[in-house]
N, C-alpha and C positions, 0 to 999 in steps of 0.2 A: 592303018586307021585304028586298028586295035591297039597298037603300040603307042600311038599318039594320045589316044583316049586314056590309056593307063597312066601315062606321064602327066596328063592334065589333072587327073584325079589325085595323083600323088602330090602334085604342086599345090592344088587347092587344100589338100589335107595339111601339107606343111605350113601353108599360110595360116590355116586355122589354128594349128598348134602354136605357131609363132605369135599369132594375135592373142591367143589365150595366155601364153607365157608373158606377153607384154602387159596384158591387163593385170595378171597376177603380180608381176614386178611393180606395176604402177600402184596397186593396192598395198603391197608390202611397203613401198616407199611412203605412201601416205600414212599408213598405220605406224610404221616404225620410225620414220623420220619427221614427217610433217606434223603428225598428231601425237607423237610420243610424249610431249610435255603435258598435254591434256590428260592422256591416260595415266601418266605418272602421278599427276595431281589427284585424279580420281582414286587411284590406288592408295595414295597417301591419306586422302580423306577417310577412306575405309579403314586404314591401319593406324593412323595417329589421332590423338585427342589432346586438346588443350583443356585441362581439367582445373577447375577452381578448387583451392584448398582453403577451407574455413579456418579462420584464426581461432586459437584457443581463447575462450571467453574468460575474462578475469574472474577470480573467486572473491569471497568476502570472509573477513575475520571479525571477531569481536575485539574489544579493546585489549584483551589479554592474549590475542593471537590464536584464539580457538576458532576452528573452521566452521563457518555457518553455511557456506555455499561451495559446492565442488562440482567438477565435471567427471563423469564416469563413462566408460565405453559402452556403446549400445549398438546392436545389430539392426541394420536397415535394409529392407528388400526393395530394390528399385528396378525399373524397366527402362531400357534404352529403346525408344520407339523405332529408330532406324534399323536396329538389329533384329526386330521381330520378323518372322517369316512373311514374305510378300504374299504367298498363296493364302487365301482366306481361311481355308480349312485347317491348314497347319498353324496359322496364327491363332485361330480359335482354340485349337488343341492346347497350345502353350498357355493361354490365358485361363482356360478351364482348369488345367492342372494347378496353376498358381492359385486360382480361386479355392480349390480343394485344400491346398496346403495351408493357406493363410486364413481360410474361412471368411473370405471377402467375396461378394458377388462379382461376376464378370461385368454385369451391368445392373444398376439399381432397378431397372425396369423388369428384370427377371428374378429379382431377389426373393419375392414372395413365393414364386413357384419352386425355387431351388431349396427352400427351407433355411437359407442363411439369413440372419437378421438384416433388415433393411438398413442400408447405409450407402454412401457413395461407392459405386462399383469401380472396378479397375479401369473400365473404359472411360467413365466420367472423370476419374483422377487424371488419366492420361490427357484427356481433352482440356482439363482445367489447368494443369501444371506444366504442360510441355512448353519449354522455352526454345529448345533446339532439338532436331531429330536425334542428335548425338549426345544430348545432355541427359543423364539419368533422372528419372522421375520417381520420387519416393512413393511407394505403394503402401508400405507398412513400416512404422518405426518401432523401436524397442521390441524387436522380435526375440522370442526365446532362443537361447543359444543352441539347443538341440534342433529346433526348427531351422535355424540359419544353416547349421551343418547339413541337414537333410536336403535343403534346397541347393546347397553347394555341390553335394554329391550327385544331384540330378541335373547339373548344369548342361550336360551335352544334350539333354532332352528339352531344355528350357532356354533356347537361344534368345538373347536380349534381356534375360533376367540376371541381375547381379546382386550379390550380397556385399554391402559396404559396412565397415566399422566406423561409426561416428560418435561424437560426444553428446552426452545427454546431461542436463542439469539435475543435480540432486541436492536436497535440502535436509541435512541431518537433523536439524532441530524442528522441522515440520511445523506442526500447529503452533508451537511456542513462539515462533518469530515470523509467521507467514504474512501478517499484515504489514510488517516493516520491510521484509525482503522482497515480497511479491513473487513473480514467477515469469518464465519465458514460455512462449507458445509459437507455433508456426504463424508467420505473418498473416494477420487477419485480412480478408479480402477488402473490407471497407477501409482499411488503412494503407493498402498497398501503394496507391498513388503517392501518398504522403512520404513513404519511405523511398520508393523508387525514383522520385523526382528530386531527391536531395542532391545538391551539388557536392562534388568531390567525395561521394560515398559509393560503395560498391555492393549495394543490396541486390539480392535476387528474390524473386517472389516466393521461393521455397525456404528462405532463411527463417531462423528462429529470432524473435525479438522480445525484449522485455515489455510486458504489457501493463503491469502495475508495480507499486512499491519501488524500492531502490533499483530493481532490475530495469524498470522503465526510466526512472529519473536519471540514472547514470548509464544509459544505453550507449552513448557515444564513447565513454571511457572504458566500458567493459568489453565491447565487441571486438576491438582491434581492427586490423585490416587484412583482407584475404590475400593469399598467395596463389600461384599457379604452378602447374607442372605439365610438361609435354611428355605424353606417354604413348607407348605402342600397345595395341590390343589385338587379341586373336579374334576369330570368327564369332566367339561367344561373348565378346565384349569384356573379357577378362584382361586385366593389365599384365603384360608380359615383360615390359621394359620401360624404365624411366629415362628419358633422353635429357631433360633439363628441368630444373626446379627453381622457382622464385619463392622463397620461404615467406609465410605469412608473418605479420607482426602481432604477437599476442596482445590481448587487451590488458589494461591495468586492473589490478586487484584493489579492493577497498578494505581499509581498516575502519571499522565502525566505532561509534562511541558506546554502543551497547555493551553491557556486562551480562553474559549469559547466566551467571550464578544469580545475580539480582533479578534478572528476568524470570528465572525459574521460581525464585522465592515469591516474587510478586504474583505470578500466575497461580501458584499453589494457594497463597493467602486469599486472593480474590475469589478463586473457585470455591474455597471452603466457606468464605463469608457469604457468597451468593447462595450456596446450598442451604445454609442455616435459615435464610429468609425466603427461600424458593424464588429467588430472582433469576431472570433469564438473560440479563445483560449487565456488563460492568466494564470498568476501565481503571487501569492503574498506569500512571506515567511518573517516572522519576527523572530528575534533571540535576545537573551540576549548576548551582546558581552563580558560580564564578565564571562560567564560560557559555552556558546555554546548551551544553552537551547532553543529549538524551541518553540516560543510562539504562532505562527500561521503558518499554511501551507495550502494554498488554490490553487487548480488546477481546472480550468474550461475549458471545461465542465466536470461535475461530474456525479455521478450515485447514486442511493439509495441502500446501502448495505443491507437493509432489504429485498430486492427482493431475494437475495441469501440466507439469513438466513431462510426465510420461504419456499424456493424452487422456483427458478426462472423458468418460462416457457420457452420452446424452442423459442417461438416467441419473448419474451422479450429479451432473450439472443442474438438472432440473430440481433435484432434491435440495441443493444448496441455494439456488436462486429463488425458490419458492418458500424457503424457511421464513417464518414471520419475524424472527429475530435478526435476520439479515447477517449471517456469519461472514459473507464476503465483504461487508462494509467495515472499515476501520472506524469504530465509534469514537476513538480517541481524537480523531481530527475531523470526522464528518458528522458526528452526532451533535445536535444542537439542543440544549436543555436549559430550563430556568436554573440559575445557579443557587437560588436560595440564599441563606445567610452568609455563605462564603463570599458573596459579592460585597459584603459590608466593609471590607478592607478598603475598597475604592472610594465610596462616599466619605469614609472616615478621613482618608488622606486628603480628599478634595476639600472637605469642610474645614479642616485644619489650615490648609494652604490658602483658602479664600478668606480666612478670618471669621468664618461663621461661628466657629467654636475655638476654644483653646484648651489647654490641659486642665484648666480650672473650671471650665463650663460644666454646670450640673443640670441634668434633666431628670425630672421625677417621673418614675413609672409606677402607675397604680393598676396596671394590667389592662386598662382600656382607656381610650380617649374618644370623645364624641366630636366629630368634625362637622360644623355647619355646612349645609348644602350651599355651594357658591351661587346657585341661581335663586335659592330661597333662604338667605342667611338668617332671617328672623323667625323662621319656622322650626322650633325644636323638634317637631315630629318628623321632619325630613333630614335631620342630622344623621350622619353615618358613623357607626361605631367601628373603630380600628383597634384591634386587640393585640396584645403581646402573646407570645407562646406561653409565657408564665402568667396565667390569668390572675394570680395573686399579686403580681407586681414585683418589681425589683427595688423599689425605693429610689433614692437619689443616686445617679451614676455620672461619672465623667467619661471621657472617650475611652480610656483604658478599660474601665469596668464595662462600658457599653459593648465593647468588642468581646471581652472575656465572657460576659453573661449572654451575649448575642441578643441584647434587648431590642425588640422591635419598636417599642415606643420611643426609645432614645433616637433611633434612626429615622422614624417618621418625622420627628421634630427636626433632625439634622437635614434631612432631604427636602421636605416640603414645608417646613415651618408649622407653627401652631400658635394661635392667638397672637401674642406680641412677639413671639420668637420668629426671627427671619431665617428661613431655611435656605439651603443651597440652590434649589430650583433645578428643573430638569435640564435646562440648557447647559448649566455648568457641570451637572452630574454627567451628562452625555459627553461633554468636552473631555473630562478627566477619564471617563471609561474608555474612550477612544485612545487617549494617550497611553493607557495601560494595555492597549492592544485588543480590546473588545470591539466587535463590529467589523473586523477586517482579518483576513487570513494571516497567520503568523509568518508564512513563507517557508515553512519546513519543506524539505525536498521530497514530498510525497504528494501525488495527485489526489484530488477529491476533497481538499480541505474546505470546510464550510466557513462563512464569514462571521457567524453569530449575528446578533441584532442589538443595536442601541436605538430604541424608539424615540420619537419626538412628536411634536404636534403635527407637523407636516405628514409624517409617516402614518399617524392615526387617521388623519383626514382622508388620505389617499386610500387606505386599506379598510377603514371602517366608516368613513363619512361622518366622523364625530370629532369634536375638538378635545384637546388634552385638558384634563382636570387634575386637581390636586391629588385626588385619590390615586390617579395613575402614577404620580410621582412617589407617593407613599409605597405603592406596590413595587415600583422599580428600585427604590433605594434599598429594599430588603431582598432584591434578586428575584422578584416575582413579576406578575403582570406580563408585559411583552418582552422583557429582557431575556436574551438567549446567549449562551456561550457554548463553546466546545470545551471539553476537558483540558485540551492543550492550551487554549487561551487563558483559562483560569489559572493553570499552573504557571504560565508565563508571567501573569500579573503577580502571582505570589513570589516568583523568582525576583522580580523587580523590587518588591518589598524586602525580601531576604538579603539582597546584595547591596541595598542602599540606593536604588533608583535607576539601575541599568536594565533596559528591556532588550533582551537578546533574541535573535532569530534562532529558533531551536535547530540544533545541529545533530545529524546522524552519522556523518562521515568525517573522520579526522585526518586520514592520510590516503594518498594513492601510491601504490607500489607497482613497479614494473615486474616482468616475468621472472627476474632474478631476485626479487625481494627487496630491491633498492627503493628508497623513498623518492618518488617523483615530485610529490607536492604535499605540503602540510596545509590543512585548511584552518585558518585562524578563526577565532570567535567573531561573529558578525553582530555588531551592535545596531539595533534598529533606531533607538533614540534613548535619550536620558529623560526620565519622568520629571515633569515640571513640579516637583514637590521637594521642599528643603530636607536636608539630612535630619534636622531636628524633628520635623513632622513625621517623616518616615519612621524614625526611631520610636515615636509615640505609638504608631500603629504596630510596630514590632513588639513593643511592650504589651499591648493589648492581646496580641496573639500568644505571647508567652504566658500571660495571665490566664488565658483560656485553658491552657494545659495545666497550670499549677493550681488553679482554684475555680475554673469555669467549666464550660460544656465539654471540653476535650480532655478532662483529667485522666481518662483511661490510658493516654499515651504519655503520662508523666513518668518517664523512665528515670531511675536512680542514677544510671551511669552517664546519660547524655541529656543535656538540656534541649528540649523540643519546644517549638512554637507552632501554633496551628489555628485554624478556624473551621468550625463545623458548619454544616448546612443541611436543611431539610426542605426540599423544594416541592411544592404542590404542582401537579400537572393535571390537565383535563382527563377525566376518566370516571368510572363508576364510583360513587361514594359508598362508604361503609355504612354500617347500621347507625352510627352516630352522625351521619351526614358529612363525614370528613373525606376530602379528596385524597387519592393516592399520592404518594410522595417518593421522590428520589433521595437517596442518601449521599451526602458529599462530605469530604474532608480534604483540606489543603494544608500543607505543613512544611516545615523545614527544620534542619538541625545540622550541627550544634548551633545553639542560639547566637553565641558570640561570633563564631566564624563558620557560617553555614557551608557545608559541602554537599548536601543533598536536599532537594526540595521535591515534594511529591503531591499528587492529587489522586484521590480515590473516589470513584463514582460507582454507585450500585443502583441500577434501575429498579423502581418499585421496591426500594429497600428500606422503607420506614425511616427512622431517624438517623441522621448522620452520626450523632454521638454514640448510638448503640450498635450501628452496623459498620459504618465506614472507618471510624476511629480504631476499633480493634484490628481491622485489616491492615491499616497503616502501621499500627504498633508492631505487628508481627514482621512486617517488611523492614521497619527501622531496626528491630533487633537483629534480623538477618544481615542487614547491611553493616552494622557495627560489630557483628560477631558476638552478640549477647545471647545468653541462654533464654530459650522460649519458656513461657510459663507452662506448668503441667496441665492446666485446664483453662477453659474460657469462662468469661463472666465471673471472674473471681470477686470483683467488687461491682455491685450494681451501680450503674452511672446515674447521676441525677437526671431528672427530666430535662429535656432541652433539645435544641436542634443541632 
C-alpha cells in the first residue's frame, strides 16, 4: 500500500512536471515563433527612426553678388515624448532639470511660483507641438553653445532630451534691408492649415516659413524639398547609426535687383535729412527706368529682422508694434499720402494728349483766382479764392514753365477750367491717373501694398454724401484733396515719363540660382501697359521736369556733371495748424537722370518735412551724387533755394 502510494505520488509529480514543461514549451513557442515578428517590430520601433531632413533654404544676394541673407548653424534642444520616463516622478525630474537649465517653466501654470518669467511651459509646448511620440519637439531654439554642451554632458540623466544642430536665418544687413527681405518664423498657428493643406508640399507644423517681405513672396522657391534618413538610436534617443538617406533638395537662391551700396547711401541721406527737420518717417526708392528694377528701397523707421529670425521676445514685439510711427510697416508700398505738386506731371500729360492745351498755350498766374460758386454763380460774395503757392504770381506760363515753376494757377485752369477756358475735368484726369498706375497696386512682389486713391463723384457721394464740385477738381489736379498715392506708385509714374511711356511692374528679383550657383531662371522686365500719351507730349513733360531743375523749384539738384530732371511737391495733410494757420506738410521729390538716357529714377518722401524743394531735393541730390560717383559738397544749404514746393 505504501509502495503503491509512493509510486502514485511520483507519477502525479511527473505529470505535473511534464505539464509545466509543456506549458513552458508552449509559451516559448508562442513568444519565439508565433509572436516573434510582433516583438521584432516593437524592438525596431524603439530602435529605428525615420527622420525628416530639412532642406537648406536658399539665400539672397544683391545685384553685385553680395550676401544679404544666409543660414547659420544653431543649437536646438528638443524632447522626444516617447523616450521620457514612464514613471511620473522620474518624468517630472527630467523636465524640472531641463527647466532649470533653459530657464523655461515646466508648466506656465507654475511659472509665477517658480520665479521663471511667464511663457509657454515645457508641458504646454509638448502638448501643442507633438506630432508623433517619436518625433522631436523643439523646446528652445538658438540655445547658447555652452548650454548645449552642458545638456549633452548630462544626457544620461535626461532621457528623451536631445540637442540638435539646425539652420537659422541671419540677415547681415539687418535694419538696412529688413522691409524688403522680411524674415522667417515658426509657422504661425493661425496659418498652419493653409500651409499643411497645400497639395504636393511637405510642411510640418514645426517648420519655419517666410512671413513677410521676399521671404514670404518667394517661399516656394526658397524652401526646397525635405529629405529623410533612417537612423538607429540608443535608449537616450541619440543617433548611433544611419541606415539610409534620401537627401533633401536645397531651395533656390535669389539674386535681387537691389544695390547695397546705393541702399546704404539712400538710407544715410534720408536719415540725415529727416534729422534736420525732426521728421519721424521717410521713404526713398530708386528704380531703373529701363526695366523697372528696384535698386534701393528705404523706409524709415525700420526694424531689425534678426529679432524675428532668432525669436523675438514679447517685450521687443510690443515695443515695435505699439510705436506710433509703425516701423514694422513698409511705408514705401503701404503708406498712402497726398502727392502734392509731384502729381502735376500726370494732368500735364493728360491735358496735352486730350488737346486741352498745347506747347503754345499760355495761362496767366496773378497769385490768386476767384472762382464763382457753382450754386450761386452771380453772388461775388460766395466766390472762392484759389491761390498759388507764389502769392505774387508767376505771370504768363506755358506747360513747360508751369511744371518748372509748379504753378498752381496754371494747373487749376488745366484741370478744372476757368471762365472761358475748358479744363480737363475729373473724369479724364482720373482716367489718365489710373493709366499711370495710381489707384491700384503696382504688383511688386511684396505683401501689404496699398492701392492709393483716385476719387470721383461716385466715391464722394458714397463716402461724404456730397456731389463733386469744381473745387474738388482744382485740389485733385495739384495732388491735394482726396488724391492719395504710395511712394512706389509715384515713382512708377515718373519712370513712365522718364522712359517715354512704359509702365513697368516694379521688380525686386532678377535671377533664381540653384544650390551650385547655376542660373535656373532669369526674370524678364514685366510691362504693365504703355501709357496712352504720345512721345511728343511725354517729351514736353520731360522738358518741364528738366526746366524745374535748371531754373525752377528743384534747382538744388542741378548737377554740373549729370543732367537731372525732377518735380518737387509739398503736400498738406490734416493736422494741427501752425501760428499762421498753415497745415502741416509732407515733402516730396521725384526725379530721373541722366536726362537724355535715364538709368535711375527716384522718389524721396519726408513726412512732416516742410517744403519738397528745401527738404526732399537735397536728399535726392546726395543720393544722385553717390550713384554717379560724384564728390559730395562740404556743407549743406550752400545756396538758399527759392521759395516753392
